[in-house]
C-alpha positions as CSV (number, residue, x, y, z in Angstrom):
1,M,0.0,0.0,0.0
2,K,2.8,2.3,-1.2
3,A,3.0,5.8,0.3
4,L,0.6,4.9,3.2
5,L,3.1,5.2,5.7
6,G,5.4,8.2,5.1
7,L,7.8,5.7,3.1
8,G,8.3,6.8,-0.3
9,Q,6.4,5.1,-3.2
10,A,9.6,4.6,-5.1
11,L,11.3,2.7,-2.0
12,L,8.2,0.3,-1.8
13,H,7.9,-0.1,-5.4
14,A,11.3,-1.3,-5.4
15,L,10.6,-4.0,-3.1
16,D,9.0,-7.5,-3.9
17,P,5.2,-6.8,-3.8
18,E,4.7,-9.1,-0.8
19,R,7.6,-7.8,1.1
20,A,6.2,-4.2,0.5
21,H,2.9,-5.2,1.8
22,E,4.3,-6.7,5.0
23,L,6.3,-3.4,5.5
24,A,3.2,-1.3,5.1
25,V,1.5,-3.4,7.7
26,K,4.4,-3.1,10.1
27,S,4.6,0.6,9.6
28,L,0.9,0.9,10.5
29,E,1.5,-1.3,13.6
30,L,4.4,1.2,14.8
31,G,2.2,4.3,14.1
32,F,3.9,5.5,11.0
33,Y,0.9,6.6,9.0
34,P,-0.9,9.9,8.0
35,R,-3.8,10.8,10.1
36,A,-7.1,12.0,8.8
37,P,-6.6,15.9,8.4
38,A,-10.0,16.7,9.7
39,P,-13.4,15.3,10.7
40,D,-15.7,14.0,8.0
41,D,-18.2,16.3,6.4
42,P,-21.5,15.2,7.8
43,R,-22.8,15.1,4.1
44,L,-20.6,12.0,3.6
45,A,-22.2,10.1,6.3
46,Q,-24.4,6.8,5.4
47,K,-26.5,4.6,7.5
48,L,-26.9,1.2,6.6
49,W,-27.9,-2.0,8.7
50,G,-28.3,0.2,11.7
51,L,-24.6,1.2,11.5
52,G,-23.6,4.8,11.1
53,F,-20.7,5.2,8.6
54,G,-19.0,8.6,8.8
55,N,-18.0,8.4,5.2
56,P,-18.6,5.7,2.5
57,I,-15.0,4.8,1.9
58,G,-13.7,1.5,3.2
59,M,-10.7,-0.9,3.3
60,A,-11.5,-4.0,1.1
61,A,-10.5,-7.4,2.4
62,G,-7.2,-8.8,1.6
63,F,-4.9,-5.9,3.1
64,D,-5.5,-6.4,6.9
65,K,-5.8,-10.2,6.6
66,D,-5.3,-11.0,10.2
67,A,-7.0,-7.9,11.8
68,R,-3.6,-6.3,12.8
69,V,-4.0,-2.9,11.7
70,Y,-7.7,-1.9,11.5
71,R,-7.3,0.8,14.0
72,P,-4.7,2.7,12.0
73,L,-6.7,2.2,8.8
74,L,-9.8,3.8,10.5
75,A,-7.6,6.7,11.9
76,M,-6.4,7.4,8.5
77,G,-9.9,8.5,7.6
78,L,-11.6,5.5,6.2
79,G,-15.2,5.0,7.2
80,F,-14.9,1.4,7.7
81,V,-12.5,-1.5,7.4
82,E,-13.1,-5.2,6.3
83,V,-10.5,-7.6,7.6
84,G,-9.6,-11.1,6.4
85,T,-10.2,-13.4,4.6
86,L,-10.1,-15.4,7.7
87,T,-10.4,-19.3,7.6
88,P,-11.1,-21.6,10.5
89,K,-7.6,-22.8,10.6
90,P,-4.1,-21.1,9.7
91,Q,-3.0,-21.8,6.3
92,P,0.0,-20.5,4.4
93,G,-1.6,-20.0,1.1
94,N,-0.1,-20.6,-2.3
95,P,3.6,-20.6,-3.1
96,S,5.7,-17.6,-3.6
97,P,6.1,-15.4,-5.7
98,R,2.2,-14.8,-5.8
99,I,1.6,-11.0,-6.1
100,F,2.7,-9.2,-9.2
101,R,2.0,-5.5,-10.0
102,S,2.1,-3.4,-13.2
103,A,2.5,0.2,-12.7
104,A,1.6,0.7,-16.5
105,D,-1.8,-1.0,-16.0
106,G,-2.4,0.3,-12.6
107,A,-3.2,-3.2,-11.7
108,I,-2.0,-6.3,-9.5
109,I,-2.4,-9.9,-10.0
110,N,-2.4,-12.1,-6.7
111,R,-2.7,-15.8,-6.3
112,L,-2.2,-15.7,-2.5
113,G,-4.9,-18.3,-1.7
114,F,-6.3,-16.9,1.7
115,N,-3.0,-16.9,3.6
116,N,-3.9,-16.1,7.2
117,A,-3.3,-17.2,10.7
118,G,-6.7,-18.5,11.3
119,Q,-9.8,-17.1,13.1
120,E,-8.9,-17.8,16.6
121,A,-5.7,-15.8,16.1
122,A,-7.7,-12.8,15.1
123,L,-10.4,-13.0,17.9
124,S,-8.4,-11.4,20.7
125,R,-7.5,-8.4,18.5
126,L,-11.1,-7.9,17.5
127,T,-12.6,-8.4,21.0
128,A,-10.5,-5.5,22.3
129,R,-11.9,-3.2,19.6
130,R,-13.4,0.1,20.9
131,Q,-14.7,2.1,17.9
132,G,-15.0,2.3,14.2
133,I,-17.1,0.0,11.8
134,L,-15.4,-3.4,11.2
135,G,-16.3,-6.1,8.8
136,V,-15.1,-9.6,8.9
137,N,-14.6,-11.4,5.7
138,I,-14.6,-15.3,6.2
139,G,-13.6,-18.0,3.8
140,A,-13.4,-21.8,3.6
141,G,-10.1,-23.7,4.0
142,R,-8.2,-24.9,0.9
143,D,-8.3,-28.6,2.1
144,S,-11.6,-28.6,3.8
145,K,-13.8,-31.5,3.3
146,D,-16.8,-29.4,4.2
147,R,-16.6,-25.9,3.0
148,I,-20.2,-25.0,3.8
149,G,-19.4,-26.1,7.3
150,D,-16.3,-23.7,7.4
151,Y,-18.6,-20.9,6.6
152,V,-21.2,-21.9,9.3
153,S,-18.4,-22.1,11.9
154,G,-16.9,-18.9,10.8
155,V,-20.4,-17.1,11.2
156,A,-20.7,-18.6,14.6
157,R,-17.2,-17.6,15.8
158,M,-16.7,-14.3,14.2
159,G,-20.1,-12.9,14.4
160,A,-19.4,-12.1,18.0
161,V,-16.9,-9.4,17.1
162,A,-18.0,-8.2,13.6
163,D,-20.2,-5.2,12.9
164,Y,-21.1,-7.1,9.6
165,L,-20.0,-10.4,8.1
166,T,-18.9,-11.1,4.5
167,I,-19.1,-14.6,3.0
168,N,-16.3,-14.8,0.4
169,I,-17.2,-17.4,-2.3
170,S,-15.6,-15.5,-5.0
171,S,-11.8,-15.7,-4.6
172,P,-10.2,-17.4,-7.8
173,N,-7.1,-18.5,-5.8
174,T,-8.6,-21.4,-3.9
175,P,-9.5,-24.2,-6.4
176,G,-13.2,-24.9,-6.6
177,L,-14.2,-22.0,-4.2
178,R,-16.3,-20.3,-7.0
179,D,-18.3,-23.3,-7.5
180,L,-20.1,-22.1,-4.4
181,Q,-21.7,-19.5,-6.5
182,A,-23.6,-22.0,-8.4
183,P,-27.3,-21.6,-7.7
184,D,-28.1,-25.0,-6.0
185,V,-24.8,-24.9,-4.0
186,L,-25.5,-21.3,-2.9
187,D,-28.9,-21.9,-1.8
188,A,-27.6,-24.8,0.4
189,L,-24.8,-22.5,1.7
190,L,-27.1,-19.6,2.6
191,A,-29.7,-21.9,4.3
192,R,-27.2,-23.3,6.7
193,V,-25.3,-20.0,7.2
194,Q,-28.4,-18.2,8.0
195,A,-29.6,-20.9,10.4
196,A,-26.2,-20.5,12.2
197,R,-26.7,-16.8,12.3
198,R,-30.1,-17.0,13.9
199,A,-28.9,-19.4,16.5
200,A,-25.9,-17.2,17.5
201,E,-26.1,-15.1,20.6
202,R,-25.2,-12.1,18.3
203,S,-26.3,-11.8,14.6
204,P,-24.7,-9.2,12.5
205,P,-25.6,-8.4,9.0
206,L,-24.6,-10.8,6.4
207,L,-23.1,-9.9,3.0
208,V,-22.0,-12.2,0.2
209,K,-19.0,-11.2,-2.0
210,L,-19.4,-12.1,-5.8
211,A,-16.9,-12.7,-8.6
212,P,-17.1,-10.3,-11.5
213,D,-16.8,-13.1,-13.9
214,I,-20.4,-14.6,-13.4
215,A,-22.1,-15.0,-16.7
216,D,-25.0,-12.4,-17.6
217,A,-27.4,-15.3,-17.9
218,A,-26.6,-16.7,-14.5
219,L,-26.7,-13.7,-12.5
220,P,-30.4,-13.1,-12.1
221,E,-31.0,-16.6,-10.5
222,I,-27.9,-16.1,-8.2
223,I,-29.4,-12.7,-6.9
224,Q,-32.7,-14.2,-6.5
225,I,-31.3,-16.8,-4.2
226,I,-29.5,-14.3,-2.1
227,Q,-32.7,-12.1,-1.7
228,A,-34.7,-15.3,-0.9
229,H,-32.3,-15.9,2.0
230,A,-32.6,-12.4,3.3
231,V,-28.9,-11.6,2.9
232,D,-28.3,-8.0,3.9
233,G,-26.0,-6.7,1.2
234,I,-23.7,-7.8,-1.7
235,V,-20.0,-6.9,-2.2
236,V,-19.4,-6.2,-5.9
237,S,-16.8,-7.6,-6.7
238,N,-13.8,-9.8,-6.1
239,T,-10.8,-10.0,-8.5
240,T,-11.2,-11.1,-12.1
241,L,-9.6,-13.9,-14.2
242,A,-10.1,-11.8,-17.4
243,R,-7.2,-9.9,-18.7
244,D,-9.1,-7.3,-20.7
245,G,-7.3,-4.0,-21.3
246,L,-3.7,-5.0,-20.0
247,T,-0.8,-3.6,-22.0
248,D,2.0,-5.5,-20.0
249,R,2.2,-9.0,-21.7
250,S,4.4,-10.5,-19.1
251,F,2.3,-9.4,-16.3
252,A,-0.8,-10.5,-18.2
253,R,0.6,-14.1,-18.4
254,E,0.7,-14.4,-14.6
255,T,-2.2,-16.6,-13.1
256,G,-4.4,-15.2,-10.4
257,G,-7.0,-12.6,-9.7
258,L,-6.7,-9.2,-11.3
259,S,-7.5,-6.1,-9.5
260,G,-7.0,-2.3,-10.2
261,R,-7.8,0.0,-13.1
262,P,-8.5,-2.9,-15.7
263,L,-11.2,-4.2,-13.3
264,F,-13.3,-1.0,-13.1
265,A,-15.5,-1.3,-16.1
266,R,-16.3,-5.1,-15.7
267,S,-16.9,-4.7,-12.0
268,T,-19.0,-1.4,-12.3
269,R,-21.2,-3.0,-14.9
270,M,-21.9,-6.1,-12.7
271,L,-22.6,-3.6,-9.9
272,A,-25.3,-1.9,-11.9
273,R,-26.8,-5.1,-13.0
274,I,-27.3,-6.2,-9.5
275,F,-28.8,-2.7,-8.6
276,R,-31.2,-3.1,-11.4
277,F,-32.1,-6.6,-10.4
278,T,-32.7,-5.8,-6.8
279,E,-34.4,-2.5,-7.8
280,G,-32.1,-0.7,-5.5
281,K,-33.5,-2.5,-2.4
282,L,-30.4,-4.2,-1.3
283,P,-27.2,-2.3,-0.2
284,L,-24.3,-2.7,-2.4
285,I,-20.5,-2.1,-1.7
286,G,-18.7,-1.1,-4.9
287,V,-15.2,-2.5,-5.3
288,G,-12.7,-2.7,-8.2
289,G,-10.6,-0.1,-9.9
290,I,-11.5,2.8,-7.7
291,D,-8.6,5.3,-8.1
292,S,-9.9,8.7,-8.2
293,G,-12.9,10.8,-7.3
294,A,-14.4,10.3,-10.7
295,T,-14.3,6.5,-10.4
296,A,-15.7,6.6,-6.9
297,L,-18.6,8.7,-8.0
298,A,-19.2,6.3,-11.0
299,K,-19.4,3.3,-8.5
300,I,-22.0,5.4,-6.6
301,E,-23.9,6.3,-9.6
302,A,-23.9,2.8,-10.8
303,G,-25.5,1.6,-7.4
304,A,-23.1,1.3,-4.7
305,S,-24.0,2.8,-1.3
306,L,-20.5,2.1,0.0
307,L,-17.0,1.9,-1.6
308,Q,-14.0,-0.2,-0.9
309,L,-10.4,0.6,-2.0
310,Y,-7.1,-1.5,-2.2
311,T,-5.2,-1.5,-5.3
312,G,-5.9,2.2,-5.8
313,L,-4.3,3.0,-2.8
314,V,-1.1,1.0,-3.7
315,F,-0.6,3.3,-6.7
316,E,-2.2,6.6,-5.5
317,G,-1.3,6.5,-1.8
318,P,-3.3,7.6,1.1
319,E,-4.1,11.1,-0.4
320,L,-6.4,9.1,-2.5
321,I,-8.9,9.1,0.3
322,V,-8.9,12.7,0.8
323,R,-9.3,13.3,-3.0
324,I,-12.4,11.0,-3.1
325,K,-14.0,12.7,-0.1
326,Q,-13.4,16.1,-1.8
327,A,-14.8,15.1,-5.0
328,L,-17.9,13.7,-3.4
329,I,-18.4,16.8,-1.5
330,E,-18.0,19.0,-4.5
331,T,-20.5,16.9,-6.5
332,M,-23.0,17.3,-3.7
333,E,-22.4,21.0,-3.5
334,Q,-22.8,21.4,-7.2
335,A,-26.3,19.5,-7.0
336,K,-27.2,21.4,-3.9
337,L,-27.5,17.9,-2.1
338,D,-27.3,17.1,1.6
339,S,-26.3,13.5,1.2
340,L,-25.0,11.1,-1.5
341,T,-28.3,9.1,-1.4
342,P,-29.8,10.7,-4.5
343,R,-26.8,9.8,-6.6
344,I,-26.9,6.0,-5.7
345,G,-27.9,4.2,-8.9
346,R,-28.4,7.5,-10.9
347,R,-26.7,6.0,-13.8
348,A,-27.3,2.3,-13.2
349,E,-29.2,1.7,-16.4
350,A,-26.5,3.1,-18.6
351,W,-23.8,1.0,-16.8
352,A,-25.8,-2.1,-16.9
353,E,-26.3,-2.0,-20.5
354,R,-22.6,-1.5,-21.5
355,P,-21.1,-4.4,-23.4
356,L,-18.1,-6.3,-22.0
357,S,-15.1,-5.4,-23.9
């Protein structure tokens, strides 16, 4: 996450991407990071699921995998942080090298494979939390013989410390995981997960994170099942296996999920289609390719109530958070609005009808 910590972008870009990421996390742990310059403008506030978000900009899952630095991330001015993906047991993930970046394309390819220290290791850090909105992203173990059971146990365990939970069934880096998005399997998964959630002492909102590569024809049935099980929201989207728009050929040959600028159009189109299918009645978190105020606004106008960043911060640094807030405030001032709500989904129809390149 490059210049996040007062370390120069040139220094971090000179390092192996995974080493640079760990250095960024360590720097956050040690307190070397820029604090938010001012309190949030009240017009940026959003209220969803009974939670008051000071602003709609969050950190996507994947950066703070083990819930080590969510407090510093919030102090930088983010409205919320989603930690994880956390699996029931610790796992090392896929062999290195497994993260690749292209400055020319403003993109990252990763094939990490849910590397994390496990849910138990994160619990104590999350239990001690005092403020800020925190989502917990949970996944299934790579070698699990009951992947649905992993989500059930994850909901029961992590629901006690999460403001919301995200079921990650869309990573391309755990073999077979995306099969859980198939309608019949998804139906069974959500039935068991919601039963576990109802039985738990604490029942935070439940979100599902989808892949951007779901076929247009398959999407309506998937959304119908999600709504039938009273899921509270959808995160749109995870990384893509597509390589559309890449100019760096050696980078494009790497396997794994692609994030960043080339993902923007694909993920935003899917966001708009889901907004249209749900008639704007289900809160959506827009993720993928947000690297400016203009792309943040486009996500909102395609149907996002909240936003999540990651790769954009790698290339743009923490000032991206400030720039997005300023752009959103300027938009509201020009339109004489008191909140972003009237802009949500304003251009969803146009985005939904865009062809995939």
